[in-house]
Structures are given as structure tokens and as C-alpha cells.
KEGUVO-445587 format. One line per field, with one value per residue (C-alpha): residue in one letter; y, z, x; residue number from 1. Coordinates in nm, 4 decimals, padded with zeros to 6 digits. Each point is the difference from the previous one (the first is absolute). Layout:
N
type = (A  ...)
py = (Y  ...)
pz = (Z  ...)
px = (X  ...)
seq = (NUM  ...)
//
This chain:
356
type = (M  K  T  L  W  K  D  K  M  T  P  K  E  R  M  K  A  F  A  A  G  E  Q  L  D  R  I  V  C  M  P  M  V  T  D  Q  A  Y  S  L  A  G  G  T  M  S  K  Y  Y  H  S  A  T  L  M  A  Q  A  Q  I  N  A  F  E  T  Y  E  L  D  S  V  G  S  G  P  G  L  F  G  I  A  E  A  I  G  T  K  L  V  F  P  E  D  N  V  P  Y  V  S  I  P  A  I  S  S  Y  E  N  L  G  N  M  N  L  I  D  P  Y  R  S  G  R  L  P  I  F  L  E  A  L  K  I  I  Q  E  A  V  K  E  R  V  S  V  G  C  A  V  A  G  P  I  T  T  A  A  A  V  R  G  T  D  S  F  L  K  D  M  R  R  C  P  E  M  V  H  R  L  L  Q  Y  V  T  D  N  T  I  L  F  I  D  V  L  C  D  I  G  I  K  P  S  I  A  D  P  V  A  S  G  T  M  I  S  E  K  H  F  R  E  F  A  K  P  Y  L  K  Q  Y  S  D  R  I  I  Q  R  W  G  S  G  P  F  V  H  I  C  G  D  T  T  K  I  W  S  D  M  V  D  F  G  A  T  V  L  S  L  D  N  Q  V  D  L  A  E  A  K  N  E  V  G  H  R  A  C  L  S  G  N  V  R  P  N  T  L  W  R  G  T  P  Q  Q  V  A  I  E  V  K  E  C  L  R  K  A  Y  D  N  P  K  G  F  I  L  S  S  G  C  G  L  P  V  G  T  P  V  D  N  V  I  A  M  M  D  A  A  R  Q  Y  G  K  Y  P  I  D  P  D  R  L  K)
py = (00.0466  00.1877  00.3575  00.0925  00.2835  -00.0492  00.1626  00.1233  -00.1043  -00.3163  00.0456  -00.0658  00.2624  00.2449  -00.0450  00.0314  00.3256  00.1229  -00.0606  00.1872  00.2947  -00.0718  00.0332  -00.2573  -00.1113  00.0246  00.0402  -00.2873  -00.1971  -00.2539  -00.0879  -00.2085  -00.3384  -00.2096  -00.2322  00.0878  -00.1982  -00.3342  -00.0388  -00.0021  -00.3209  -00.2168  -00.1950  00.1185  00.2826  -00.2344  -00.2070  00.3116  00.1196  -00.3304  -00.0587  00.1706  -00.1198  00.1538  00.3261  00.0315  -00.0957  00.2546  00.2825  -00.1164  -00.0151  00.3457  00.1385  -00.1652  00.1174  00.3572  00.0692  00.1677  00.1953  -00.2207  -00.3505  -00.1859  -00.2083  -00.0160  -00.0685  00.2689  00.1567  -00.3139  -00.2094  00.1156  -00.0157  -00.3529  -00.0995  00.1352  -00.2123  00.1715  -00.2416  00.0902  -00.1226  -00.0611  00.0148  -00.1862  00.3147  00.2979  00.1505  -00.1441  00.1597  -00.0311  -00.2536  -00.0332  00.2640  -00.1328  00.1539  00.0521  00.1599  00.1923  -00.2515  -00.2302  00.2310  -00.0999  -00.3623  00.0657  -00.0581  00.1749  -00.1597  -00.1876  00.1584  -00.3262  -00.2205  00.1930  00.0055  00.0380  00.2200  -00.2786  -00.0174  00.3726  -00.0177  -00.2899  00.1905  00.3021  -00.2132  -00.1514  00.3477  00.1290  -00.2846  00.0588  00.3785  00.1323  00.1194  00.2107  00.1320  00.0494  -00.2255  00.1470  -00.1107  00.1915  -00.0647  00.1074  00.2953  -00.0172  00.1241  -00.2377  -00.2972  00.0746  00.0350  -00.3440  -00.1497  00.1518  00.0477  00.3381  00.1141  -00.0948  00.1485  00.3378  00.0173  -00.0962  00.3151  00.1897  -00.2486  -00.1571  00.1870  -00.1501  -00.3477  00.1203  00.1231  -00.3388  -00.1733  00.2451  -00.0550  -00.3762  00.0042  00.2451  -00.2314  -00.2863  00.1962  00.1248  -00.3633  -00.0511  00.3322  -00.1221  -00.3241  00.1927  00.2251  -00.3055  -00.1321  00.3351  00.1321  00.3470  -00.0177  00.2466  00.0658  -00.0071  00.1111  00.0527  -00.0102  00.3004  00.2053  00.3332  -00.1608  -00.2466  00.1829  00.3614  00.1848  00.0108  -00.3777  -00.0350  00.1988  -00.1832  -00.3573  -00.0336  00.2384  -00.1293  -00.3573  00.0921  00.1855  -00.3221  -00.1779  00.2861  00.0335  -00.3662  00.0329  00.3142  -00.1807  -00.2885  00.1910  00.3569  00.1458  -00.0053  -00.2132  00.0372  00.0397  -00.0430  00.1044  -00.0221  00.2648  00.3653  00.0601  00.3765  00.0840  -00.2470  00.0590  00.1821  -00.2759  -00.2602  00.1870  00.0548  -00.3717  -00.0693  -00.0729  00.0763  -00.0555  00.0926  -00.2268  00.1901  -00.1291  00.1396  00.1914  00.2290  00.2912  -00.0469  00.3716  00.0810  -00.2638  00.1405  00.3485  -00.1189  -00.2689  -00.0403  00.1724  -00.2664  -00.3296  -00.1774  -00.0448  -00.3066  -00.0362  00.0048  -00.1304  -00.1198  -00.3787  00.0089  00.1506  -00.2706  -00.2601  00.1273  00.2660  -00.0070  00.0288  00.3503  00.1018  -00.1435  00.2097  00.3159  -00.0624  -00.0692  00.3409  00.1633  -00.1518  00.1005  00.3526  00.0448  -00.1599  -00.0891  00.2968  -00.0767  00.1303  -00.3332  -00.2126  -00.1703  -00.3627  -00.0680  -00.2659  -00.1063  00.1538  -00.3397  -00.3699  -00.1067  -00.1910  -00.3651  -00.0149  00.3196  -00.0474  -00.0619  00.2489  00.2808  -00.0595  -00.0044  00.3239  00.1605  -00.1107  00.1099  00.3408  00.0370  -00.0748  00.2346  00.3010  -00.0532  -00.0149  00.2411  00.2859  00.0131  00.2518  00.1495  00.1062  -00.3679  -00.0569  00.2357)
pz = (-01.1077  00.2579  00.0388  -00.1880  00.2374  00.2476  00.3419  00.1940  00.3351  00.1117  00.1259  00.3540  -00.0291  -00.1529  00.2747  00.2717  -00.1522  -00.0487  00.3677  00.1026  -00.2313  -00.2013  -00.3732  -00.2286  -00.3539  -00.0979  00.1404  00.2140  -00.2001  00.1556  -00.2108  00.2063  -00.1565  00.2102  -00.1700  -00.3387  00.0927  00.0124  -00.3786  00.0367  00.2040  -00.2068  00.1150  00.0842  00.2419  00.2379  00.0309  00.0296  00.3051  00.1776  -00.0815  00.1765  -00.2799  -00.2772  00.1914  00.0628  -00.3523  -00.1482  00.2024  -00.0627  -00.3725  00.0165  00.1607  -00.2546  -00.2913  00.1076  00.2367  00.2474  00.3057  00.2279  00.0015  00.2288  00.0605  00.2670  00.1170  -00.2194  00.0867  00.1353  00.1593  00.3582  -00.0345  -00.1378  00.2939  00.2297  -00.1731  -00.3161  -00.2909  -00.3403  -00.3520  -00.2211  -00.3726  -00.2333  -00.1762  00.2120  00.3432  00.3089  00.1482  00.3210  -00.0080  00.3692  00.2558  00.3305  00.2096  -00.0680  00.3392  00.2437  00.2641  -00.1611  00.0948  00.3650  -00.0919  -00.2464  00.0867  -00.1482  -00.2975  00.0039  -00.2790  -00.0404  -00.0356  -00.0899  -00.3524  -00.2728  00.2101  00.0260  -00.3816  -00.0259  00.2590  -00.1827  -00.3301  00.1578  00.1363  -00.3462  -00.1557  00.2665  -00.0588  -00.3756  -00.0194  00.3429  -00.1149  -00.2824  00.1074  00.3156  00.0519  00.1180  00.0917  -00.0021  00.2597  -00.0395  00.2109  00.2751  -00.2033  -00.2899  00.2313  00.2128  -00.3156  -00.1153  00.3423  00.0224  -00.3686  -00.1587  -00.0393  00.3555  00.1425  -00.1675  00.1183  00.3514  00.0236  00.0390  00.1720  00.2573  00.0109  00.3341  -00.1527  -00.2952  00.2405  00.1722  -00.3330  -00.1088  00.3208  -00.0464  -00.3566  00.1057  00.2796  -00.2497  -00.2639  00.2488  00.0799  -00.3672  -00.0150  00.2846  -00.1821  -00.3136  00.2037  00.1654  -00.3414  -00.1089  -00.2104  00.0455  -00.0592  -00.2151  00.0237  -00.2624  00.1028  -00.3111  00.1810  00.2059  -00.3200  -00.0189  -00.2829  00.2509  00.3330  00.1098  00.1497  00.3265  -00.0002  -00.0966  00.3048  00.2283  -00.1192  -00.2071  00.1377  00.3616  -00.1139  -00.2841  00.2654  00.2010  -00.3076  -00.0649  00.3623  00.0073  -00.3254  00.1275  00.3255  -00.1888  -00.2849  00.1190  -00.2876  -00.1218  -00.2764  -00.3675  -00.0121  -00.3029  00.0103  -00.3288  -00.1565  00.0985  00.3186  -00.0423  00.3228  00.2157  -00.1047  00.3237  00.1995  -00.1731  00.0979  00.3508  00.0678  -00.1041  -00.3731  -00.1327  -00.3638  -00.1413  -00.2937  -00.2098  -00.2452  -00.3535  00.0877  00.2047  -00.1385  00.1087  -00.0334  00.2403  00.2447  -00.0204  00.0798  00.2926  00.1759  -00.1965  00.2776  00.2460  -00.1909  -00.2960  -00.2857  -00.2204  -00.3229  -00.2263  -00.3579  -00.0936  00.0348  -00.2930  -00.2222  00.1091  -00.0687  -00.3245  -00.1273  -00.2066  00.1235  -00.1478  00.2001  00.3155  -00.0566  -00.0431  00.3359  00.1687  -00.1184  00.1277  00.3466  00.0118  -00.1167  00.2835  00.2901  -00.0654  00.2162  00.2901  00.3152  00.1847  -00.3040  -00.2779  -00.1055  -00.3501  00.0150  -00.1441  00.1366  00.1319  -00.0411  -00.3604  -00.1477  -00.0923  -00.3631  00.0026  -00.2828  00.1042  -00.2640  00.1624  00.3422  -00.1599  -00.1792  00.3362  00.1463  -00.3098  00.0018  00.3651  -00.1011  -00.2976  00.1410  00.3700  -00.0202  00.2438  -00.0303  -00.1464  -00.2810  00.0227  -00.3666  -00.1005  00.1846  -00.2148)
px = (09.6920  00.2058  00.1106  00.3178  00.0852  00.2820  -00.0321  00.3002  -00.1489  -00.1731  -00.3571  00.1189  00.2738  -00.2472  -00.2586  00.2635  00.1238  -00.3572  -00.0826  00.3138  -00.0652  00.3138  00.0638  -00.1661  00.0720  -00.3693  -00.3485  -00.1259  -00.2575  -00.2362  -00.3070  -00.2421  00.0630  -00.2348  -00.2489  00.1518  00.3094  -00.1811  00.0289  00.3796  -00.0131  -00.2353  -00.3021  -00.3497  -00.0703  -00.1809  00.3177  00.2123  -00.1926  00.0577  00.3661  00.2890  00.2284  -00.2114  -00.0515  00.3711  00.1028  -00.2409  00.1526  00.3563  -00.0726  -00.1608  00.3146  00.2276  -00.2178  -00.0740  00.2953  -00.2356  00.1102  -00.2083  -00.1381  -00.2347  -00.3039  -00.2643  -00.3520  -00.1524  -00.3327  -00.1679  00.2765  -00.0521  -00.3795  00.0310  00.2193  -00.2717  -00.2646  -00.1249  -00.0526  00.1429  -00.0627  00.3040  -00.0852  00.2321  00.1172  -00.0968  00.0529  -00.1754  -00.3089  -00.2025  -00.2815  -00.0935  00.1107  00.1300  -00.2791  -00.3672  -00.0612  00.2142  -00.1031  00.2572  00.2862  00.0006  00.0730  00.2799  00.3639  00.3000  00.1708  00.3293  00.2096  00.1933  -00.3074  -00.3159  -00.1409  00.2587  00.2304  00.2625  00.0071  00.0674  00.2758  00.1637  -00.0212  00.1662  00.2839  00.0596  00.0065  00.2367  00.2410  00.0004  00.0363  00.0964  00.3437  -00.1460  -00.3395  -00.2030  -00.3028  -00.3291  -00.3491  -00.3274  -00.2696  -00.3607  -00.1036  -00.2612  -00.2985  00.0669  00.0556  -00.3061  -00.2108  00.1144  -00.0754  -00.3488  -00.0915  00.0633  -00.3615  -00.0942  00.3179  -00.0470  -00.3614  00.1105  00.2112  -00.3273  -00.2293  00.2358  00.3326  00.1007  -00.0078  00.2036  00.2675  00.0037  00.0506  00.2688  00.1936  -00.0308  00.1348  00.2720  00.1138  00.0169  00.1858  00.2573  00.0807  00.0854  00.1865  00.2212  00.0787  00.0954  00.2262  00.1561  00.1108  00.1386  -00.2869  -00.1466  -00.3763  -00.1892  -00.3738  -00.2762  -00.3480  -00.2157  -00.3359  00.1181  00.0033  -00.1768  -00.1916  -00.1482  -00.0257  -00.0189  00.2942  -00.1961  -00.0325  00.3663  00.1036  -00.2397  00.0408  00.3170  00.2583  00.0231  00.0613  00.2340  00.1963  00.0290  00.1375  00.2395  00.1094  00.1010  00.1947  00.1731  00.0792  00.1585  00.1675  00.0519  -00.2004  -00.3573  -00.1493  -00.0749  -00.3811  -00.2245  -00.3655  -00.1875  -00.2202  -00.0224  00.1992  00.0301  -00.1847  00.1948  00.3607  00.0805  -00.1692  00.2150  00.3149  -00.1369  -00.0472  00.3578  00.0195  00.3475  -00.0995  -00.3416  -00.0791  -00.2540  -00.2580  00.0007  -00.3196  00.2252  00.2007  00.3616  00.0720  -00.2820  00.1225  00.3524  -00.1264  -00.2144  00.2044  00.3227  00.1931  -00.1225  00.0116  00.1493  -00.2481  -00.0421  -00.1972  -00.1753  00.0144  -00.3482  -00.0376  -00.2417  00.2704  00.2412  -00.2688  -00.1534  00.2402  00.3164  00.3582  00.0064  -00.3088  00.1561  00.3130  -00.2109  -00.1701  00.3329  00.1226  -00.3195  00.0435  00.3659  -00.0793  -00.2468  00.1842  00.3649  00.1035  -00.2332  00.1781  -00.0281  00.0761  -00.1917  -00.0427  -00.1269  -00.2691  -00.3315  -00.3182  -00.1089  00.0775  00.0499  -00.2954  00.0341  00.1062  00.2065  00.2537  00.3579  00.1165  -00.1982  00.1539  00.3435  -00.0925  -00.0773  00.3321  00.1895  -00.1702  00.1025  00.3581  -00.0105  -00.1838  00.0643  00.3774  00.1621  00.0442  -00.3505  -00.0392  -00.3538  00.0185  00.0036  -00.3281  -00.2061)
seq = (1  2  3  4  5  6  7  8  9  10  11  12  13  14  15  16  17  18  19  20  21  22  23  24  25  26  27  28  29  30  31  32  33  34  35  36  37  38  39  40  41  42  43  44  45  46  47  48  49  50  51  52  53  54  55  56  57  58  59  60  61  62  63  64  65  66  67  68  69  70  71  72  73  74  75  76  77  78  79  80  81  82  83  84  85  86  87  88  89  90  91  92  93  94  95  96  97  98  99  100  101  102  103  104  105  106  107  108  109  110  111  112  113  114  115  116  117  118  119  120  121  122  123  124  125  126  127  128  129  130  131  132  133  134  135  136  137  138  139  140  141  142  143  144  145  146  147  148  149  150  151  152  153  154  155  156  157  158  159  160  161  162  163  164  165  166  167  168  169  170  171  172  173  174  175  176  177  178  179  180  181  182  183  184  185  186  187  188  189  190  191  192  193  194  195  196  197  198  199  200  201  202  203  204  205  206  207  208  209  210  211  212  213  214  215  216  217  218  219  220  221  222  223  224  225  226  227  228  229  230  231  232  233  234  235  236  237  238  239  240  241  242  243  244  245  246  247  248  249  250  251  252  253  254  255  256  257  258  259  260  261  262  263  264  265  266  267  268  269  270  271  272  273  274  275  276  277  278  279  280  281  282  283  284  285  286  287  288  289  290  291  292  293  294  295  296  297  298  299  300  301  302  303  304  305  306  307  308  309  310  311  312  313  314  315  316  317  318  319  320  321  322  323  324  325  326  327  328  329  330  331  332  333  334  335  336  337  338  339  340  341  342  343  344  345  346  347  348  349  350  351  352  353  354  355  356)
//
């Protein structure tokens, strides 16, 4: 099944106009089709995570099926940590998880070299997948890649429980580790920029649900700023940044370190975010992933209208998206329903009476 709606602009034309503040045909819509896309390529998930061809084909098929405003692939939350030395487990039909962190003691840090983005871990596979995607769709849609933020990567290198405890018992060592993972990630950011891809950032372990705002400002913000500074240096504008959970108390910090787009979890009220930081940053969100996974197309459309009602008129712009990455097994029909609702209710000029 594919959408029956016909857009007046290609996704690439739409995103170019959006960046320039020009008139659009409809709201930009970018549900986070990450692991959900694997089912569109065939094969087991364990094979998918080790095949540039399968990764690329999944995202190409997702674009052709949903007609998204963005497409991409990348190392996900653990790719950089894996390249550093963390061991992952790859279930046949589920997402990978950390089995053995790269370091058991901070004494190991002094003996660790920086990664080679072209050779370390599965990074070469991700780069090859991105090149395949670019070749297939580059005329119609921009290709992106998300990299894990410093807190999430450091947690995967050290082990999440140990890392979070270390913030209190040995903060100086935590800073050493964060600088190390930042230096490694910036190497990969540079390679992405070299091939014409603007990186985005996902840092779920930096969520207000996981760490305090004090710890965010002490441990996350300085290193996220280094990521952002490099992206701004290479692209002239800041990144799209997604942090899961409740980010209410750190919205201003996210803008301060350079985020151009704040991608907000469905726990967050878009209207509140618009009132607080909408004059400083574009907002993105936040249809519930659980509704997309377990709900009906009609329920998806209701949530799309709710998100549009709250934030379509955000001063710095609004991108309709899911509140987080779509779960494995999310029905194709529900993703299509989200895109179709964006086309139906998000057509410019948007009529607020239709969003009630």
C-alpha cells in the first residue's frame, strides 16, 4: 500500500523552501522510521544490521512507500561505542543491545586510540549504506544520518549503570571519557560532512528522565556543544537534536549549545515548548510511537491534528514527526496514515478550524 495523495513539491524542494522560510505546499513530515524500516527489506534483523545493501534497501523502500521528507541510515545509538570496542548482541528479530562495555576501568582510557571511521566496527557498513541511498534518491530527497550523543555513547562504552553512578563518585573521569567519545564522534561527523550529509544527534541517556538538569549542564551540554560547533562549522547551521523523555527543563540549554531543531518526545507538550522556546528554535514532534505501533489509522490522524493544532504556527517553524523512533513491527498502514494526515490537515494555508 502507498499513499494516494499527490504532493506539489518534492521532499528536497520542500526542505529547501522550509530552510529558506519560503512558502510550502504542506507541513514537513518526518516520522522517525529507523528500525521499523528493516521489515521493508526482508531478512532477519541480525542480517540487516550487518548488510549495507539491506540497510540501504530498507530506507529506499521506506521512502518509496511513505514518501517521507527525509531518509537516512546510520550507526544508531551504539555504532560509535561499538567502533570503540563495546560488544553488542544482535538478536535474530530485535534491536541490538550492549553485552560487554568497552571499558571496565578508567585506567583503560589511557591506552585507547581514536577510531578510524573507514575501518572501525561497522562504521564502513553504515557509510556504504548511505552512499547507496544517496545514489538512489539524491535527486528527490535529502539523506541524513543520526549520531549518538556524548552521554549515550559514553554510557555504552562504560555501561549505563556504572556511568551514571560515576557522575557522582568520579566526575573527573567521566569528563575524560566524554571528551574521548566526543573526539571519536567528531571524526565520524567529519566523514559524513565530507560525503554531503548533515548529521543529526540523538542522546536519549541525556534525558531529564535519566539525569538531572544540573548533570545535563555539567556533563552533557559542553560535549553536545562540541558536536554542534563542528556541524555548524561544516554546514553553517546547527543540528536536529533528539533527546528522549522529559526535556522541559533543558530546552533553553539545547538551543544554547546550537540545536536548530528540537525533536521532542511525546511526553512533552508542544504548546508549552512553543511558548517557551518557539521563538528560538524549530520544533519537531510528537505523535506517540505507541499509537503508531498499536493504534488505528484513525487514532494516528487524531494525534496528527493535535500536534498541528499546538505547534503548526511555531515562530521558528514546525516539523511533524513521531515522538521517538518507531518500534519494530509498526504497521505500514499507520505510517502512511500519518503522512496522509499531514497532507490532508497540514496543507498550506493551514486552516486551524480543521484541526479541532
